[in-house]
MARNUNU-349286 format. One line per field, with one value per residue (C-alpha): x, y, z; residue number from 1; residue in three letters. Coordinates in steps of 0.5 Angstrom, whole numbers, plus 500, padded with zeros to 3 digits. Layout:
// MARNUNU-349286
xx = (X  ...)
yy = (Y  ...)
zz = (Z  ...)
nr = (NUM  ...)
rest = (ALA  ...)
***
This chain:
// MARNUNU-349286
xx = (770  766  770  767  768  770  767  760  762  761  766  763  763  771  772  769  773  780  779  777  784  787  788  787  781  784  786  779  780  786  783  777  781  785  778  773  778  785  782  787  787  789  791  798  798  795  802  801  797  801  803  800  793  794  796  789  784  787  785  778  776  776  776  772  773  767  769  767  764  761  763  759  760  755  756  756  762  758  756  758  755  758  756  759  759  759  762  756  756  750  750  749  749  752  752  757  755  760  756  759  759  763  761  755  755  749  749  744  742  739  740  733  727  720  716  713  713  710  715  721  727  729  724  724  728  725  728  734  738  739  746  751  754  760  758  754  760  765  761  763  770  770  768  773  779  776  776  782  778  773  766  762  755  752  745  741  737  740  736  733  729  733  728  727  734  734  739  745  743  744  751  753  751  754  761  762  760  765  772  775  771  771  767  761  756  749  747  750  747  740  735  729  724  717  714  715  711  714  721  721  719  726  730  727  729  736  738  742  738  740  735  729  726  719  718  710  709  701  697  691  691  687  693  699  696  697  704  707  703  706  701  695  699  701  696  697  693  699  705  704  704  710  714  711  714  720  721  719  724  730  729  730  726  723  724  717  720  714  716  711  708  705  697  697  699  701  694  692  688  693  698  693  692  699  700  694  697  704  702  704  710  717  718  721  718  723  719  722  720  720  725  723  723  722  718  714  710  712  713  715  711  713  717  711  707  713  713  706  706  712  708  702  706  710  703  701  707  710  718  719  725  725  731  736  737  744  746  740  744  747  741  743  736  735  736  736  743  742  735  739  744  738  735  741  741  734  733  737  735  728  725  726  719  719  719  715  710  707  706  705  697  695  694  686  685  684  690  696  700  695  698  697  696  700  696  697  698  693  697  693  692  697  696  702  701  699  704  701  705  704  700  704  701  704  704  699  702  697  697  698  692  697  697  703  704  702  706  704  707  708  702)
yy = (472  467  461  454  450  443  439  441  436  428  424  425  432  432  427  432  438  434  432  440  441  436  431  423  421  417  424  426  420  423  430  426  423  430  433  428  423  427  434  437  445  447  445  446  440  435  433  427  432  435  443  445  442  445  452  452  449  455  460  458  454  453  448  452  450  452  457  455  460  456  450  448  441  438  437  429  430  426  431  437  443  447  453  454  460  460  463  468  469  465  460  453  448  441  436  430  425  419  413  406  404  410  417  420  427  430  435  440  441  448  454  455  451  452  446  450  444  447  444  445  451  450  454  460  464  462  459  462  458  450  448  445  438  441  445  439  435  440  439  432  434  440  436  430  436  438  431  428  422  418  419  412  414  420  423  427  431  437  444  443  438  433  432  439  439  432  433  436  431  425  428  428  421  418  422  420  413  412  409  416  419  417  410  410  405  407  403  407  413  415  421  425  427  430  426  429  423  424  425  419  415  419  417  409  410  412  405  408  404  409  409  412  416  419  425  423  426  424  418  422  427  432  433  432  437  443  439  438  443  439  433  437  436  429  426  419  415  417  418  410  407  411  408  401  401  405  398  394  397  397  392  397  398  405  409  413  419  421  427  426  433  434  434  434  427  423  420  413  412  416  411  405  409  409  402  401  406  402  395  390  395  393  399  401  407  412  416  423  427  434  439  445  451  457  460  454  453  445  441  434  429  426  420  415  418  416  410  407  410  406  400  400  400  394  390  391  388  394  395  401  405  412  416  417  425  428  435  438  443  446  447  440  440  442  449  451  454  457  460  463  466  469  472  475  479  479  487  489  485  484  478  473  473  465  465  461  462  456  453  447  446  448  442  440  444  451  454  455  451  446  442  435  429  424  417  413  405  401  395  389  390  386  384  384  377  378  374  371  371  365  367  365  363  363  357  358  356  352  352  345  341  337  339  339  336  341  344  344  348  344  343)
zz = (690  695  696  696  703  700  706  702  696  695  693  686  687  689  683  678  681  681  673  672  675  670  675  675  679  684  687  689  694  696  698  701  706  708  709  712  716  717  718  714  717  710  703  705  710  704  702  698  693  687  690  683  685  693  690  685  690  695  690  690  695  703  708  713  720  726  731  739  742  748  751  757  761  766  773  772  766  761  757  753  750  744  741  734  730  722  717  716  724  725  731  731  737  738  744  746  750  753  754  756  749  747  745  741  738  737  730  728  720  721  723  727  725  722  724  730  735  742  746  742  743  736  733  738  734  727  721  718  714  712  714  708  709  711  716  719  719  722  728  728  727  732  738  736  736  742  746  743  742  737  736  735  734  731  732  727  732  734  732  726  722  718  713  711  709  706  701  705  711  706  703  710  712  706  707  715  713  707  708  706  712  719  717  722  721  719  724  729  726  728  725  728  725  727  721  714  710  703  706  710  704  700  706  706  698  699  701  707  712  718  724  724  731  730  735  736  743  743  741  737  731  736  741  736  732  738  740  733  728  721  723  720  713  714  720  724  718  714  719  722  715  712  718  717  710  712  717  711  706  711  716  722  728  728  735  737  742  747  751  757  759  766  765  757  755  761  763  763  757  753  754  752  746  744  745  740  735  735  736  731  729  729  734  740  745  748  754  755  761  757  758  761  757  759  753  752  759  759  765  766  770  777  777  779  773  768  772  771  764  762  766  762  755  757  760  753  749  747  748  752  755  759  757  762  763  761  761  764  768  761  757  753  750  743  741  749  748  742  745  751  746  743  749  751  744  744  746  740  735  732  732  726  721  722  729  733  739  739  746  749  750  757  762  763  769  769  773  769  773  776  783  780  784  781  781  785  784  788  790  793  800  804  811  815  819  826  830  836  842  846  852  858  864  870  874  879  886  890  897  899  903  907  914  917  924  929  934  941  946  953  957)
nr = (1  2  3  4  5  6  7  8  9  10  11  12  13  14  15  16  17  18  19  20  21  22  23  24  25  26  27  28  29  30  31  32  33  34  35  36  37  38  39  40  41  42  43  44  45  46  47  48  49  50  51  52  53  54  55  56  57  58  59  60  61  62  63  64  65  66  67  68  69  70  71  72  73  74  75  76  77  78  79  80  81  82  83  84  85  86  87  88  89  90  91  92  93  94  95  96  97  98  99  100  101  102  103  104  105  106  107  108  109  110  111  112  113  114  115  116  117  118  119  120  121  122  123  124  125  126  127  128  129  130  131  132  133  134  135  136  137  138  139  140  141  142  143  144  145  146  147  148  149  150  151  152  153  154  155  156  157  158  159  160  161  162  163  164  165  166  167  168  169  170  171  172  173  174  175  176  177  178  179  180  181  182  183  184  185  186  187  188  189  190  191  192  193  194  195  196  197  198  199  200  201  202  203  204  205  206  207  208  209  210  211  212  213  214  215  216  217  218  219  220  221  222  223  224  225  226  227  228  229  230  231  232  233  234  235  236  237  238  239  240  241  242  243  244  245  246  247  248  249  250  251  252  253  254  255  256  257  258  259  260  261  262  263  264  265  266  267  268  269  270  271  272  273  274  275  276  277  278  279  280  281  282  283  284  285  286  287  288  289  290  291  292  293  294  295  296  297  298  299  300  301  302  303  304  305  306  307  308  309  310  311  312  313  314  315  316  317  318  319  320  321  322  323  324  325  326  327  328  329  330  331  332  333  334  335  336  337  338  339  340  341  342  343  344  345  346  347  348  349  350  351  352  353  354  355  356  357  358  359  360  361  362  363  364  365  366  367  368  369  370  371  372  373  374  375  376  377  378  379  380  381  382  383  384  385  386  387  388  389  390  391  392  393  394  395  396  397  398  399  400  401  402  403  404  405  406  407  408  409  410  411)
rest = (MET  ASN  LYS  THR  ASN  LEU  LYS  ASP  LEU  SER  LEU  GLU  GLY  LEU  GLN  LYS  LEU  VAL  ILE  ASP  TYR  GLY  GLN  PRO  SER  TYR  ARG  ALA  ARG  GLN  LEU  ALA  GLU  TRP  LEU  PHE  GLN  LYS  ASP  ALA  ALA  THR  PHE  GLU  ASP  MET  LEU  ASN  LEU  PRO  ALA  THR  LEU  ARG  GLU  ALA  LEU  GLU  LYS  LYS  HIS  THR  VAL  ASP  ARG  LEU  ARG  GLN  LEU  LYS  ARG  LEU  VAL  SER  SER  GLU  GLY  THR  THR  ARG  LYS  TYR  LEU  PHE  GLU  LEU  SER  ASP  GLY  ASN  THR  VAL  GLU  SER  VAL  LEU  MET  GLN  HIS  ASP  TYR  GLY  ALA  SER  VAL  CYS  VAL  SER  THR  GLN  VAL  GLY  CYS  ARG  MET  GLY  CYS  ALA  LEU  CYS  ALA  SER  THR  LEU  GLY  GLY  TRP  VAL  ARG  ASN  LEU  THR  PRO  GLY  GLU  ILE  TYR  GLU  GLN  VAL  LEU  ALA  ILE  ARG  ARG  ASN  GLN  GLY  ARG  GLY  VAL  GLN  ARG  ILE  VAL  ILE  MET  GLY  THR  GLY  GLU  PRO  LEU  ASP  ASN  LEU  ASN  HIS  THR  LEU  VAL  PHE  VAL  ARG  ASN  ILE  THR  ALA  ASP  TYR  GLY  LEU  GLY  ILE  SER  THR  ARG  ARG  ILE  THR  LEU  SER  THR  CYS  GLY  LEU  VAL  PRO  LYS  ILE  LYS  GLU  LEU  ALA  ALA  SER  GLY  LEU  GLY  ILE  THR  LEU  ALA  VAL  SER  LEU  HIS  ALA  PRO  ASP  ASP  ASP  LEU  ARG  ASN  ARG  ILE  VAL  PRO  VAL  ASN  ARG  ARG  TYR  PRO  LEU  ALA  GLU  LEU  ILE  PRO  ALA  CYS  ALA  GLU  TYR  ILE  LYS  GLN  THR  GLY  ARG  ARG  VAL  THR  PHE  GLU  TYR  ALA  LEU  ILE  ARG  GLY  VAL  ASN  ASP  ALA  PRO  GLU  GLN  ALA  LYS  ALA  LEU  ALA  ALA  LEU  VAL  ARG  GLY  LEU  ASN  CYS  HIS  VAL  ASN  LEU  ILE  PRO  VAL  ASN  THR  VAL  GLN  GLU  ARG  GLY  ALA  LYS  PRO  PRO  GLY  ALA  SER  THR  VAL  ARG  TRP  PHE  GLN  GLU  LEU  LEU  GLU  THR  ARG  GLY  ILE  PRO  VAL  THR  VAL  ARG  ARG  GLU  MET  GLY  ALA  ASP  ILE  ASN  ALA  ALA  CYS  GLY  GLN  LEU  ARG  ALA  VAL  ASP  LEU  ARG  ASN  THR  ALA  ALA  THR  SER  SER  PRO  SER  PRO  GLY  MET  SER  SER  ASN  ARG  VAL  PRO  SER  PRO  LYS  SER  SER  PRO  PRO  GLU  PRO  VAL  ARG  LYS  GLU  PRO  VAL  ARG  LYS  GLU  PRO  ALA  ARG  LYS  GLU  PRO  VAL  ARG  LYS  GLU  PRO  VAL  ARG  LYS  GLU  PRO  VAL  ARG  LYS  LYS  SER  SER  ARG  LYS  GLY  PRO  SER  ARG  LYS  GLY  PRO  SER)
***
């Protein structure tokens, strides 16, 4: 008999469950606290529940925990990447990032991804399945257990498209923000999407008011169609108004993520087009020098390109920051650690039917990896003042015209 994981249920689901077992509804909150806050490993640990209820739960339900396969720690010590095994043998990855303001955990919502974005490692193994609410929540609990400290922020931008698994993602968010859960404020939760317009509208209507981040990556449909294929279904003419409506309904600022790819989307005219696209919105642009993914062919631009791209946005009134690189040495970007794991087993397994082979569009010059000169910002010619040293004239010693007395010898 397949047992159900109680961490997959909402409080309402737990209330129905305990009532079915002949218990008063308040037992559901006690049970929820053990599952989502106290992190009980077994039903025996749930000491304030009646023994009869614990025994009944044990027979038909579980409190599954993820098994940690790998943990990588970055050289700077601020980032940890985890590879977890699920109960069915699939793997999923999560990231812990330490900041001055506390710890952020980046969670995955799917095993693989079917969006096919050209710069992302998440789609390399194809889409396998959605994660359950409990599997998403357990990533946070597992990392909290590992580091022995609390978690202050949640970033839903690991492997998978959260809005492609919206129902389970919403259950996770409601549980982790509740007083029977970790009580994390919705203002400290960010969800990243590639732009599923109908689901953005559903998220706005949910009333949760979490921060929305949109993976934009291009200022026009032609280029975005190639980098983010879902744009063919939901073009910018639909996406940007959906973001404006999200801002209106939630009162929250939207973040537009823009991965800078050398020779593809980092030109001055593209910075100007991006500014024009988002002008007037309560938004923020997050520039991300693209992570190098072996199978994708994307390379980040030089530091000077990133700097003047940022300045072009700033001078047009667009709030912008450049994301600080964290964990590059441990494959901390979405899907990279799982992709490495998949590569290691590729020789003995056949590709997933949903595997994406989409690559980043070639740079605008013909060689596969062109040597691109970074644009030089012309600074106004600054002439160093020439310091004129005063000409020191040596005083000319004039010979005296006065004739001294002639010395006559004796006559």
